[in-house]
Each structure stands twice: as structure tokens, then as C-alpha cells.
C-alpha positions in Angstrom: 105.1 98.9 74.7 104.9 100.4 78.2 102.7 103.3 77.0 100.2 100.8 75.4 100.1 98.8 78.6 99.5 101.9 80.7 96.6 102.9 78.3 95.1 99.4 78.7 95.4 99.6 82.5 93.7 103.0 82.5 90.8 101.5 80.5 90.5 98.4 82.8 90.9 99.9 86.3 89.8 97.8 89.3 86.9 98.9 91.4 89.3 100.0 94.1 91.4 102.0 91.6 88.2 103.7 90.2 87.1 104.7 93.6 90.4 106.1 94.6 90.8 107.9 91.2 87.5 109.6 91.8 89.0 111.2 94.9 92.4 112.0 93.5 91.5 113.4 90.1 91.1 117.1 89.2 93.5 118.3 92.0 91.0 117.4 94.6 93.7 117.0 97.2 95.5 120.1 96.1 98.0 118.1 94.0 97.9 116.8 90.4 97.8 113.0 90.1 98.3 110.9 86.9 96.9 107.4 86.7 98.8 104.4 85.4 101.9 106.4 84.8 105.1 104.8 83.4 108.3 105.3 85.4 111.3 103.5 83.9 110.3 99.9 83.4 107.3 100.1 85.8 103.8 101.5 85.7 102.5 103.0 88.9 98.8 103.2 89.7 98.8 106.9 90.7 101.6 109.4 90.5 102.0 112.9 91.9 105.2 113.9 90.3 105.6 117.4 91.8 105.3 115.9 95.3 107.3 112.8 94.5 104.5 110.5 95.7 103.3 107.2 94.1 100.2 105.4 95.3 99.7 101.7 94.6 96.4 99.8 95.1 97.2 96.1 95.5 95.2 92.9 95.1 95.9 89.5 96.7 98.5 88.6 94.1 100.8 91.1 95.7 100.8 89.0 98.9 102.3 85.9 97.1 106.1 85.3 97.2 106.6 86.4 93.6 104.4 89.5 94.0 106.2 90.5 97.2 109.6 90.1 95.6 108.6 92.1 92.5 107.1 94.9 94.7 110.3 95.1 96.7 112.4 95.5 93.6 110.0 98.0 92.2 109.7 100.1 95.4 113.5 100.1 95.7 113.8 101.4 92.1 111.2 104.2 92.8 112.7 105.2 96.1 116.2 105.6 94.6 114.8 108.6 92.7 113.5 110.1 96.0 109.9 109.0 95.6 107.6 107.9 98.5 105.6 104.8 97.7 102.3 104.3 99.5 100.6 100.9 99.2 97.0 100.1 100.0 95.1 96.9 99.7 92.0 96.8 97.4 89.7 96.0 100.3 91.0 98.9 102.4 90.4 101.3 99.5 86.9 99.9 99.1 86.0 99.7 102.8 87.8 102.7 104.2 88.1 105.1 101.3 88.1 108.2 103.6 91.0 106.8 105.7 93.1 106.0 102.7 92.5 109.5 101.2 93.4 111.1 104.5 96.6 109.1 104.6 97.5 110.3 101.1 96.6 113.9 102.0 98.9 113.8 105.1 101.8 112.6 102.9 101.1 115.5 100.5 100.9 118.0 103.4 103.5 116.9 106.0 103.2 120.1 108.0 99.6 119.2 108.8 100.4 115.8 110.4 
């Protein structure tokens, strides 16, 4: 079920996810990312497994009480396995793509901070 859902999410990415994916794909930041990757019971927007980094692109529903609670549970689950979770709002990805990509790059390359 999760693999089917991940496949559907890959086919129906938001504009913000599409824009960010165009900057993350093909090792453009020196690291391999997967999109809509299943991790346990969750599907993360972008995963760099070898660097233990997940990137989430969130819409307004994530700012509602149910969304906030779900995200807190999910982030806790992912961090227990040693992953870093970066979250960006859709509008930030769309309006400040270069800044978002730079933030991701710095997390991938902590010596260059």
C-alpha cells in the first residue's frame, strides 16, 4: 500500500516539490536524493539516505493542529533513527528556491557552514 501511495505522490507532486526536485535530482548537490521515499509507516518528500537527511515541503494543512501533531510524531520517528529532518513551506520553496537549496547544501556539507 505504501509503495503505491509513494508512486501516486511522485506522479502528483506540488509545484514546490517539482521545483525543489529539479534542483536535487541527478546528484546536483553532490548527494543522491530519492523523492517520495517510504520510511516505516511514512513517506518523506525527499530522502538522502547516505547523508541521513530528509527534506519535507509543507503546505498550509501542516500548520493546522492535526497536521502539527502528525508532523511531530513523524519527525520523532525519523530522528530516532538518526535522520535530520528539514521542513520548508511551499511558498518559501517557490519564492526563495536558491535560499532553500543553500540550506540543504549546508546540511549536506557541515564543514562548509
